[in-house]
N, CA, C and O atoms as a Tinker XYZ file with bonds, in Angstrom:
   368  protein
     1  N   -110.257000   -2.519000   17.608000    73     2
     2  CA  -109.008000   -2.297000   16.841000    64     1     3
     3  C   -108.833000   -2.465000   15.767000    63     2     4     5
     4  O   -109.307000   -3.277000   14.973000    81     3
     5  N   -107.547000   -1.053000   15.601000    73     3     6
     6  CA  -107.105000   -0.747000   13.805000    64     5     7
     7  C   -106.103000   -1.635000   13.907000    63     6     8     9
     8  O   -105.563000   -2.162000   14.880000    81     7
     9  N   -105.861000   -1.758000   12.183000    73     7    10
    10  CA  -105.278000   -2.314000   11.411000    64     9    11
    11  C   -104.078000   -1.643000   11.329000    63    10    12    13
    12  O   -104.250000   -0.469000   10.999000    81    11
    13  N   -102.792000   -1.982000   11.526000    73    11    14
    14  CA  -101.537000   -0.537000   10.720000    64    13    15
    15  C   -100.632000   -1.580000   10.265000    63    14    16    17
    16  O   -100.581000   -2.773000   10.567000    81    15
    17  N    -99.756000   -0.705000    9.283000    73    15    18
    18  CA   -98.987000   -1.439000    8.726000    64    17    19
    19  C    -97.429000   -0.327000    9.103000    63    18    20    21
    20  O    -97.228000    0.680000    8.424000    81    19
    21  N    -96.708000   -0.640000    9.976000    73    19    22
    22  CA   -95.353000   -0.512000    9.988000    64    21    23
    23  C    -94.168000   -0.912000    9.555000    63    22    24    25
    24  O    -93.763000   -2.068000    9.676000    81    23
    25  N    -93.338000    0.310000    8.855000    73    23    26
    26  CA   -92.369000    0.224000    8.062000    64    25    27
    27  C    -91.368000    0.378000    9.088000    63    26    28    29
    28  O    -91.660000    1.210000    9.947000    81    27
    29  N    -90.082000   -0.307000    9.240000    73    27    30
    30  CA   -89.527000   -0.130000   10.312000    64    29    31
    31  C    -88.351000   -0.376000    9.264000    63    30    32    33
    32  O    -88.326000   -1.431000    8.629000    81    31
    33  N    -87.136000    0.848000    9.044000    73    31    34
    34  CA   -85.709000    1.119000    8.320000    64    33    35
    35  C    -84.476000    0.327000    9.691000    63    34    36    37
    36  O    -84.151000    0.763000   10.795000    81    35
    37  N    -84.108000   -0.848000    9.015000    73    35    38
    38  CA   -83.293000   -1.663000    9.921000    64    37    39
    39  C    -82.385000   -2.201000    9.112000    63    38    40    41
    40  O    -82.596000   -3.268000    8.537000    81    39
    41  N    -80.976000   -1.330000    8.946000    73    39    42
    42  CA   -79.876000   -1.896000    7.855000    64    41    43
    43  C    -79.798000   -3.273000    7.945000    63    42    44    45
    44  O    -79.740000   -3.856000    9.027000    81    43
    45  N    -79.794000   -3.785000    6.952000    73    43    46
    46  CA   -79.019000   -5.174000    6.648000    64    45    47
    47  C    -80.231000   -6.386000    7.116000    63    46    48    49
    48  O    -80.140000   -7.575000    6.812000    81    47
    49  N    -81.216000   -5.856000    7.815000    73    47    50
    50  CA   -82.050000   -6.982000    8.941000    64    49    51
    51  C    -82.248000   -8.114000    7.652000    63    50    52    53
    52  O    -82.271000   -9.240000    8.148000    81    51
    53  N    -82.393000   -8.164000    6.204000    73    51    54
    54  CA   -82.445000   -9.087000    5.630000    64    53    55
    55  C    -81.687000  -10.036000    5.394000    63    54    56    57
    56  O    -81.885000  -10.951000    4.595000    81    55
    57  N    -80.233000   -9.765000    6.484000    73    55    58
    58  CA   -79.302000  -10.749000    6.458000    64    57    59
    59  C    -78.727000  -11.078000    7.708000    63    58    60    61
    60  O    -77.615000  -11.558000    7.923000    81    59
    61  N    -79.831000  -10.687000    8.698000    73    59    62
    62  CA   -79.713000  -11.308000   10.054000    64    61    63
    63  C    -79.933000  -12.929000   10.260000    63    62    64    65
    64  O    -80.401000  -13.741000    9.462000    81    63
    65  N    -79.537000  -13.087000   11.335000    73    63    66
    66  CA   -79.184000  -15.075000   11.337000    64    65    67
    67  C    -80.612000  -15.256000   12.063000    63    66    68    69
    68  O    -81.358000  -14.341000   12.412000    81    67
    69  N    -80.803000  -16.505000   12.199000    73    67    70
    70  CA   -81.951000  -16.819000   12.667000    64    69    71
    71  C    -81.871000  -16.530000   14.483000    63    70    72    73
    72  O    -82.766000  -16.394000   15.316000    81    71
    73  N    -80.704000  -16.519000   14.569000    73    71    74
    74  CA   -80.668000  -15.917000   16.774000    64    73    75
    75  C    -80.919000  -14.664000   16.158000    63    74    76    77
    76  O    -81.549000  -14.236000   17.125000    81    75
    77  N    -80.950000  -13.777000   15.408000    73    75    78
    78  CA   -80.951000  -12.761000   15.753000    64    77    79
    79  C    -82.355000  -11.991000   15.230000    63    78    80    81
    80  O    -82.848000  -11.097000   15.917000    81    79
    81  N    -82.529000  -12.114000   14.861000    73    79    82
    82  CA   -84.446000  -12.414000   14.587000    64    81    83
    83  C    -85.589000  -13.022000   15.539000    63    82    84    85
    84  O    -86.681000  -12.535000   15.833000    81    83
    85  N    -84.994000  -14.252000   15.936000    73    83    86
    86  CA   -85.259000  -14.406000   17.002000    64    85    87
    87  C    -85.230000  -13.705000   18.729000    63    86    88    89
    88  O    -85.993000  -13.976000   19.657000    81    87
    89  N    -84.254000  -12.903000   18.708000    73    87    90
    90  CA   -83.780000  -11.783000   19.912000    64    89    91
    91  C    -84.886000  -10.875000   19.579000    63    90    92    93
    92  O    -85.728000  -10.631000   20.444000    81    91
    93  N    -84.962000  -10.374000   18.458000    73    91    94
    94  CA   -85.540000   -8.917000   17.939000    64    93    95
    95  C    -87.530000   -9.602000   18.257000    63    94    96    97
    96  O    -88.283000   -8.909000   18.942000    81    95
    97  N    -87.968000  -10.797000   17.707000    73    95    98
    98  CA   -89.017000  -10.879000   18.235000    64    97    99
    99  C    -89.573000  -11.314000   19.517000    63    98   100   101
   100  O    -90.750000  -11.322000   19.879000    81    99
   101  N    -88.150000  -11.799000   20.352000    73    99   102
   102  CA   -88.385000  -11.612000   21.907000    64   101   103
   103  C    -88.571000  -10.105000   22.501000    63   102   104   105
   104  O    -89.309000   -9.904000   23.465000    81   103
   105  N    -87.827000   -9.033000   21.837000    73   103   106
   106  CA   -87.955000   -7.446000   22.517000    64   105   107
   107  C    -89.143000   -7.414000   22.270000    63   106   108   109
   108  O    -89.932000   -7.523000   23.208000    81   107
   109  N    -89.613000   -7.256000   20.946000    73   107   110
   110  CA   -90.582000   -7.388000   20.295000    64   109   111
   111  C    -91.929000   -7.747000   21.660000    63   110   112   113
   112  O    -92.415000   -6.929000   22.441000    81   111
   113  N    -92.279000   -9.461000   21.523000    73   111   114
   114  CA   -93.060000   -9.772000   22.803000    64   113   115
   115  C    -93.219000   -9.244000   24.066000    63   114   116   117
   116  O    -94.321000   -9.196000   24.614000    81   115
   117  N    -91.956000   -8.748000   24.687000    73   115   118
   118  CA   -91.868000   -7.918000   25.784000    64   117   119
   119  C    -92.420000   -6.476000   25.850000    63   118   120   121
   120  O    -92.625000   -6.046000   26.985000    81   119
   121  N    -92.574000   -6.017000   25.258000    73   119   122
   122  CA   -92.783000   -4.730000   24.515000    64   121   123
   123  C    -94.363000   -4.798000   24.500000    63   122   124   125
   124  O    -95.040000   -4.061000   25.216000    81   123
   125  N    -94.917000   -5.750000   23.619000    73   123   126
   126  CA   -96.460000   -6.364000   23.503000    64   125   127
   127  C    -96.877000   -6.352000   24.836000    63   126   128   129
   128  O    -97.554000   -5.413000   25.256000    81   127
   129  N    -96.545000   -7.305000   25.562000    73   127   130
   130  CA   -96.470000   -7.844000   27.091000    64   129   131
   131  C    -96.974000   -6.706000   28.017000    63   130   132   133
   132  O    -97.921000   -6.752000   28.802000    81   131
   133  N    -96.217000   -5.777000   27.782000    73   131   134
   134  CA   -96.372000   -4.462000   28.831000    64   133   135
   135  C    -97.472000   -4.029000   28.112000    63   134   136   137
   136  O    -98.512000   -4.419000   28.643000    81   135
   137  N    -97.731000   -3.068000   26.645000    73   135   138
   138  CA   -98.747000   -2.311000   26.493000    64   137   139
   139  C   -100.003000   -3.447000   26.125000    63   138   140   141
   140  O   -100.715000   -2.998000   25.226000    81   139
   141  N   -100.362000   -4.562000   26.519000    73   139   142
   142  CA  -101.417000   -5.462000   26.462000    64   141   143
   143  C   -102.922000   -5.156000   27.056000    63   142   144   145
   144  O   -103.147000   -5.487000   28.220000    81   143
   145  N   -103.812000   -4.616000   26.383000    73   143   146
   146  CA  -104.539000   -5.505000   25.741000    64   145   147
   147  C   -104.417000   -4.356000   24.340000    63   146   148   149
   148  O   -104.883000   -4.639000   23.237000    81   147
   149  N   -103.993000   -3.575000   24.521000    73   147   150
   150  CA  -103.797000   -2.203000   23.584000    64   149   151
   151  C   -103.210000   -2.514000   21.986000    63   150   152   153
   152  O   -103.490000   -1.642000   21.163000    81   151
   153  N   -102.352000   -3.793000   21.457000    73   151   154
   154  CA  -101.765000   -3.689000   20.870000    64   153   155
   155  C   -101.458000   -5.460000   20.444000    63   154   156   157
   156  O   -100.987000   -6.185000   21.320000    81   155
   157  N   -101.705000   -5.910000   19.347000    73   155   158
   158  CA  -101.156000   -6.917000   18.746000    64   157   159
   159  C   -100.039000   -7.264000   17.730000    63   158   160   161
   160  O   -100.251000   -6.660000   16.678000    81   159
   161  N    -99.044000   -7.944000   17.686000    73   159   162
   162  CA   -98.278000   -8.698000   16.646000    64   161   163
   163  C    -98.739000   -9.328000   15.653000    63   162   164   165
   164  O    -98.314000  -10.484000   15.644000    81   163
   165  N    -99.654000   -9.009000   14.516000    73   163   166
   166  CA   -99.952000  -10.151000   13.430000    64   165   167
   167  C    -98.749000  -10.973000   12.658000    63   166   168   169
   168  O    -98.520000  -12.118000   13.047000    81   167
   169  N    -97.884000  -10.360000   11.452000    73   167   170
   170  CA   -96.734000  -10.889000   11.233000    64   169   171
   171  C    -95.811000   -9.911000   11.000000    63   170   172   173
   172  O    -95.949000   -8.811000   11.534000    81   171
   173  N    -94.815000  -10.168000   10.224000    73   171   174
   174  CA   -93.955000   -8.950000    9.600000    64   173   175
   175  C    -93.231000   -9.603000    8.323000    63   174   176   177
   176  O    -93.101000  -10.790000    8.022000    81   175
   177  N    -92.870000   -8.616000    7.771000    73   175   178
   178  CA   -91.966000   -9.335000    6.182000    64   177   179
   179  C    -90.818000   -8.153000    6.133000    63   178   180   181
   180  O    -90.628000   -6.939000    6.214000    81   179
   181  N    -90.032000   -9.788000    5.887000    73   179   182
   182  CA   -88.275000   -8.839000    6.074000    64   181   183
   183  C    -88.057000   -8.413000    4.386000    63   182   184   185
   184  O    -88.692000   -8.886000    3.444000    81   183
   185  N    -87.272000   -7.670000    4.340000    73   183   186
   186  CA   -86.717000   -7.168000    3.014000    64   185   187
   187  C    -85.560000   -6.753000    3.437000    63   186   188   189
   188  O    -85.330000   -6.731000    4.646000    81   187
   189  N    -84.610000   -6.344000    2.498000    73   187   190
   190  CA   -82.996000   -6.454000    2.678000    64   189   191
   191  C    -82.809000   -5.440000    3.547000    63   190   192   193
   192  O    -82.016000   -5.895000    4.372000    81   191
   193  N    -83.104000   -4.216000    3.874000    73   191   194
   194  CA   -83.127000   -3.091000    5.106000    64   193   195
   195  C    -84.257000   -2.158000    5.473000    63   194   196   197
   196  O    -84.253000   -0.940000    5.651000    81   195
   197  N    -85.328000   -3.150000    5.546000    73   195   198
   198  CA   -86.602000   -2.724000    6.344000    64   197   199
   199  C    -87.725000   -4.128000    6.356000    63   198   200   201
   200  O    -87.746000   -5.134000    5.648000    81   199
   201  N    -88.459000   -3.752000    7.300000    73   199   202
   202  CA   -89.850000   -4.484000    7.536000    64   201   203
   203  C    -91.148000   -4.021000    7.183000    63   202   204   205
   204  O    -91.454000   -2.836000    7.313000    81   203
   205  N    -91.668000   -4.595000    6.890000    73   203   206
   206  CA   -93.182000   -4.290000    6.995000    64   205   207
   207  C    -93.888000   -4.768000    8.300000    63   206   208   209
   208  O    -93.034000   -5.580000    8.656000    81   207
   209  N    -94.503000   -4.809000    8.915000    73   207   210
   210  CA   -95.316000   -5.216000   10.145000    64   209   211
   211  C    -96.200000   -5.090000   10.083000    63   210   212   213
   212  O    -96.557000   -4.008000    9.619000    81   211
   213  N    -97.400000   -6.219000   10.552000    73   211   214
   214  CA   -98.541000   -6.075000   10.338000    64   213   215
   215  C    -99.270000   -5.817000   12.119000    63   214   216   217
   216  O    -98.806000   -6.628000   12.921000    81   215
   217  N   -100.231000   -4.878000   12.682000    73   215   218
   218  CA  -100.079000   -4.754000   13.957000    64   217   219
   219  C   -101.318000   -4.490000   14.204000    63   218   220   221
   220  O   -101.562000   -3.439000   13.612000    81   219
   221  N   -102.302000   -4.881000   14.786000    73   219   222
   222  CA  -103.780000   -4.690000   15.421000    64   221   223
   223  C   -103.392000   -3.823000   16.781000    63   222   224   225
   224  O   -102.796000   -4.357000   17.718000    81   223
   225  N   -103.760000   -2.543000   16.789000    73   223   226
   226  CA  -103.777000   -1.733000   18.031000    64   225   227
   227  C   -104.863000   -0.512000   17.971000    63   226   228   229
   228  O   -105.556000   -0.241000   16.990000    81   227
   229  N   -104.866000    0.137000   19.171000    73   227   230
   230  CA  -105.938000    0.879000   20.027000    64   229   231
   231  C   -106.167000    1.777000   19.234000    63   230   232   233
   232  O   -107.307000    2.069000   18.873000    81   231
   233  N   -104.365000    2.766000   18.559000    73   231   234
   234  CA  -104.423000    3.718000   18.413000    64   233   235
   235  C   -102.809000    3.858000   17.696000    63   234   236   237
   236  O   -102.011000    2.995000   18.061000    81   235
   237  N   -102.361000    4.794000   16.804000    73   235   238
   238  CA  -100.530000    5.035000   16.743000    64   237   239
   239  C   -100.348000    5.158000   17.708000    63   238   240   241
   240  O    -99.345000    4.446000   17.686000    81   239
   241  N   -100.406000    5.459000   18.703000    73   239   242
   242  CA  -100.074000    6.149000   20.069000    64   241   243
   243  C    -99.343000    4.812000   20.651000    63   242   244   245
   244  O    -98.146000    4.730000   20.924000    81   243
   245  N   -100.282000    3.824000   20.778000    73   243   246
   246  CA   -99.499000    2.257000   21.084000    64   245   247
   247  C    -98.724000    1.441000   19.988000    63   246   248   249
   248  O    -98.153000    0.369000   20.185000    81   247
   249  N    -98.803000    2.181000   18.706000    73   247   250
   250  CA   -97.642000    1.691000   17.872000    64   249   251
   251  C    -96.573000    2.307000   18.109000    63   250   252   253
   252  O    -95.499000    1.708000   18.066000    81   251
   253  N    -96.639000    3.375000   18.350000    73   251   254
   254  CA   -94.986000    4.114000   18.662000    64   253   255
   255  C    -94.572000    3.739000   19.944000    63   254   256   257
   256  O    -93.391000    3.403000   20.032000    81   255
   257  N    -95.414000    3.708000   21.198000    73   255   258
   258  CA   -95.455000    3.002000   22.399000    64   257   259
   259  C    -94.139000    2.153000   22.438000    63   258   260   261
   260  O    -93.082000    2.382000   23.026000    81   259
   261  N    -94.491000    1.168000   21.688000    73   259   262
   262  CA   -94.136000   -0.257000   21.466000    64   261   263
   263  C    -92.870000   -0.008000   20.377000    63   262   264   265
   264  O    -91.961000   -0.833000   20.281000    81   263
   265  N    -92.905000    0.944000   19.751000    73   263   266
   266  CA   -91.405000    1.236000   19.232000    64   265   267
   267  C    -90.298000    2.133000   19.857000    63   266   268   269
   268  O    -89.143000    2.466000   19.590000    81   267
   269  N    -91.126000    2.334000   20.717000    73   267   270
   270  CA   -89.903000    3.361000   22.035000    64   269   271
   271  C    -89.588000    2.109000   22.662000    63   270   272   273
   272  O    -88.465000    1.707000   22.356000    81   271
   273  N    -90.246000    1.350000   23.464000    73   271   274
   274  CA   -89.767000    0.288000   24.201000    64   273   275
   275  C    -89.033000   -1.007000   24.061000    63   274   276   277
   276  O    -88.288000   -1.640000   24.810000    81   275
   277  N    -89.567000   -1.218000   22.652000    73   275   278
   278  CA   -89.238000   -2.415000   22.291000    64   277   279
   279  C    -87.425000   -1.699000   21.126000    63   278   280   281
   280  O    -86.804000   -2.352000   20.286000    81   279
   281  N    -87.210000   -0.596000   21.488000    73   279   282
   282  CA   -85.906000   -0.342000   20.261000    64   281   283
   283  C    -86.348000   -0.408000   18.943000    63   282   284   285
   284  O    -85.830000    0.501000   18.295000    81   283
   285  N    -87.026000   -1.044000   18.334000    73   283   286
   286  CA   -87.007000   -0.685000   16.920000    64   285   287
   287  C    -88.027000    0.375000   16.399000    63   286   288   289
   288  O    -89.209000    0.370000   16.745000    81   287
   289  N    -87.406000    1.411000   15.423000    73   287   290
   290  CA   -87.908000    2.182000   14.707000    64   289   291
   291  C    -89.403000    2.256000   13.560000    63   290   292   293
   292  O    -89.420000    1.536000   12.561000    81   291
   293  N    -90.377000    3.046000   13.827000    73   291   294
   294  CA   -91.435000    2.596000   13.629000    64   293   295
   295  C    -91.166000    4.130000   12.320000    63   294   296   297
   296  O    -91.360000    5.204000   12.889000    81   295
   297  N    -90.884000    4.242000   11.209000    73   295   298
   298  CA   -89.975000    4.842000   10.494000    64   297   299
   299  C    -91.607000    5.503000    9.560000    63   298   300   301
   300  O    -91.527000    6.518000    8.869000    81   299
   301  N    -92.778000    4.830000    9.698000    73   299   302
   302  CA   -93.405000    5.249000    8.791000    64   301   303
   303  C    -94.497000    4.090000    9.215000    63   302   304   305
   304  O    -94.385000    2.895000    8.942000    81   303
   305  N    -95.879000    4.876000   10.145000    73   303   306
   306  CA   -96.950000    3.921000   10.147000    64   305   307
   307  C    -98.109000    4.541000    9.102000    63   306   308   309
   308  O    -98.294000    5.625000    8.549000    81   307
   309  N    -98.612000    3.575000    9.134000    73   307   310
   310  CA   -99.881000    3.721000    8.102000    64   309   311
   311  C   -101.422000    3.127000    8.409000    63   310   312   313
   312  O   -101.688000    1.969000    8.087000    81   311
   313  N   -102.333000    3.913000    8.994000    73   311   314
   314  CA  -103.571000    2.575000    9.666000    64   313   315
   315  C   -104.194000    2.359000    8.260000    63   314   316   317
   316  O   -103.847000    3.134000    7.369000    81   315
   317  N   -105.012000    1.451000    8.007000    73   315   318
   318  CA  -105.360000    0.640000    6.919000    64   317   319
   319  C   -106.763000    0.829000    6.706000    63   318   320   321
   320  O   -107.310000    0.444000    7.739000    81   319
   321  N   -107.418000    1.134000    6.082000    73   319   322
   322  CA  -108.726000    1.734000    5.856000    64   321   323
   323  C   -109.531000    0.548000    5.443000    63   322   324   325
   324  O   -110.492000    0.259000    6.156000    81   323
   325  N   -109.216000   -0.345000    4.154000    73   323   326
   326  CA  -109.838000   -1.638000    4.235000    64   325   327
   327  C   -108.832000   -2.458000    3.169000    63   326   328   329
   328  O   -107.954000   -2.049000    2.410000    81   327
   329  N   -109.256000   -3.546000    3.401000    73   327   330
   330  CA  -108.280000   -4.984000    2.783000    64   329   331
   331  C   -109.610000   -5.305000    1.616000    63   330   332   333
   332  O   -110.838000   -5.250000    1.677000    81   331
   333  N   -108.491000   -5.697000    0.452000    73   331   334
   334  CA  -109.075000   -6.563000   -0.504000    64   333   335
   335  C   -108.222000   -7.819000   -0.852000    63   334   336   337
   336  O   -107.006000   -7.857000   -0.663000    81   335
   337  N   -108.994000   -8.901000   -1.405000    73   335   338
   338  CA  -108.235000   -9.924000   -2.001000    64   337   339
   339  C   -108.667000  -10.192000   -3.533000    63   338   340   341
   340  O   -109.251000   -9.354000   -4.220000    81   339
   341  N   -108.189000  -11.852000   -4.096000    73   339   342
   342  CA  -108.876000  -11.827000   -5.006000    64   341   343
   343  C   -110.178000  -11.702000   -5.301000    63   342   344   345
   344  O   -110.551000  -11.402000   -6.435000    81   343
   345  N   -111.224000  -11.982000   -4.029000    73   343   346
   346  CA  -112.776000  -12.367000   -4.009000    64   345   347
   347  C   -113.568000  -11.232000   -4.286000    63   346   348   349
   348  O   -114.714000  -11.132000   -4.724000    81   347
   349  N   -112.653000  -10.326000   -3.912000    73   347   350
   350  CA  -113.693000   -8.615000   -3.976000    64   349   351
   351  C   -113.640000   -8.391000   -5.465000    63   350   352   353
   352  O   -114.084000   -7.290000   -5.791000    81   351
   353  N   -113.162000   -9.239000   -6.569000    73   351   354
   354  CA  -113.674000   -9.260000   -7.814000    64   353   355
   355  C   -114.684000   -9.705000   -7.873000    63   354   356   357
   356  O   -115.297000   -9.318000   -8.869000    81   355
   357  N   -115.265000  -10.451000   -7.191000    73   355   358
   358  CA  -117.038000  -10.994000   -7.010000    64   357   359
   359  C   -117.845000  -10.692000   -7.218000    63   358   360   361
   360  O   -118.106000  -10.933000   -6.039000    81   359
   361  N   -119.028000  -10.193000   -7.727000    73   359   362
   362  CA  -119.897000   -8.892000   -7.579000    64   361   363
   363  C   -121.325000  -10.102000   -6.867000    63   362   364   365
   364  O   -121.406000  -11.322000   -7.008000    81   363
   365  N   -121.906000   -9.515000   -6.406000    73   363   366
   366  CA  -123.012000  -10.519000   -5.260000    64   365   367
   367  C   -124.559000  -10.475000   -6.295000    63   366   368
   368  O   -125.581000  -11.037000   -5.902000    81   367
């Protein structure tokens, strides 16, 4: 599975109430169930007007299908090539 960052432009998403976020997560989970095992939602970060979601997926097509089924835009889909963290600075 490949790792992807999905940018979703959703006006005022940062001001959504807990119930609205729960409904959004439920819609996403329903779409994931239909596409399993080709896609997995890891986590999402919510800003004022966007979400940045981390997914594991077979390919970008699975990401696009999830967006279509769930009704959430996949404004930009970027495949992650590598990850780094603070320990990357340590040499062997």
